[in-house]
N, C-alpha and C positions, 0 to 999 in steps of 0.2 A: 096397420096403425102403428106409427112410430111411438116409442116410449120416450117421453121427455122428462128428464130429471133436472131440476134447476136449483143450483146452490147459490145462495145470495145472502147478503146481510139482512138480519132480522128487521132492522128499521126500514129498509127498502121493501122487504116482504110485506110488512104491516101497512105501509103507505100505498103500495101499488100492485099488490098481488093479482087482483082481478084484471087490471090493465095489462100487466106483463103476460098473464095467461092468455088473454085475448090476442095480444100482439104476436106471440109465438104461434098460436094456433092459426091465426089468419095467414101468416106466412106459409104454413104447411098447406092450407087450403089453396092458396094462390100458386104455389110452386110445385107441390107434390100431387095436387089435385085429390087430396083426401076428402071424404065426406065431412060436411060441417059438424055432424054429430059424432065424429070419431075423435074424441079428445082423451088422451091418456097421459096425464101430467102428474108429477110428484114434486112438490116444493120441499127443499131441505134448507130452511133458514138457519143461519149460524150467528152466534154472538160475537162481539168484537174480540179479536185475538184467537178465535177458533179456526180460522183459515188463513193460510199464508200463501198468497199467490202474488208473485212479483215478476214482471217482465221489463226490467230496466226503468220502471216507474212505480211509484207507490200510489195506488188509486184505492180509495176507501170503498168504492161500490163495485168491486169485482163480482162478476156473475159468470158462472159456468153453466152452460146449457148443454147437458149430455144428451145425445140423441142415439137411441138404439133402433135400428130399422133393418128391414129386409134388403138384401143386396139386389137392387133392381134399378136404381137411379143412375143416370149418367153423371159424369163430373160436372158438366154444365148445369144440370138440374140441381145438384148439391150446392154449387157455388151461388146459384140464384136463390136457393133457400137461405143460405147464410146472409146474403146481401139483404134479402127482404126482412129477415129477423132484425138485422142491424137498423134498417130504415124504420121499421115499426117501433123498436125499442127507442130509437133516437127521438121519435115523436113524444116519448115519455120523459125525455131529458136524460136518458142513459147513453153515455158516450160509447162509440164503437170500441175504443181502447179498453173499456171496462168489461167487454163481453168476450168470452172464449167459448168455442163450440167444437168439442170433440165428438166424433161420430164413430159408433161401432156398428158394423154390418154383419148380418148372418143370413141364413137361409130360411125359407118358409118352414122347414122341418124343425127349426130351433124355437118355435113359438107354440105355446098353448094359450088360447084365448077363450076358454069356456066351452069349447066343443072341438071334437076331432072329426074332420070331414074325410 
């Protein structure tokens, strides 16, 4: 189960949090083949001026989708995930240039999820 942490403007969070949650989760289901009931998301809304992210443009709706997941997916699979997230968020009016997706990978031994097998 990837851990998804989403930093976004509070106004965008208040207006579209459920749709954003579903868009990102659906992308994981389609590309990573995770179970539909395996959702692990944390929203971190920020107030105006609390986040400074600029990449040669000033966009008010910057969103950072941090993904922490087990090292097991191919580069092609990860690229498909990014593309599907962008497509799904695009349907909500969120521009691809506003979305940044850093990924941190680790091993199965680096997770504790309620039980030790």
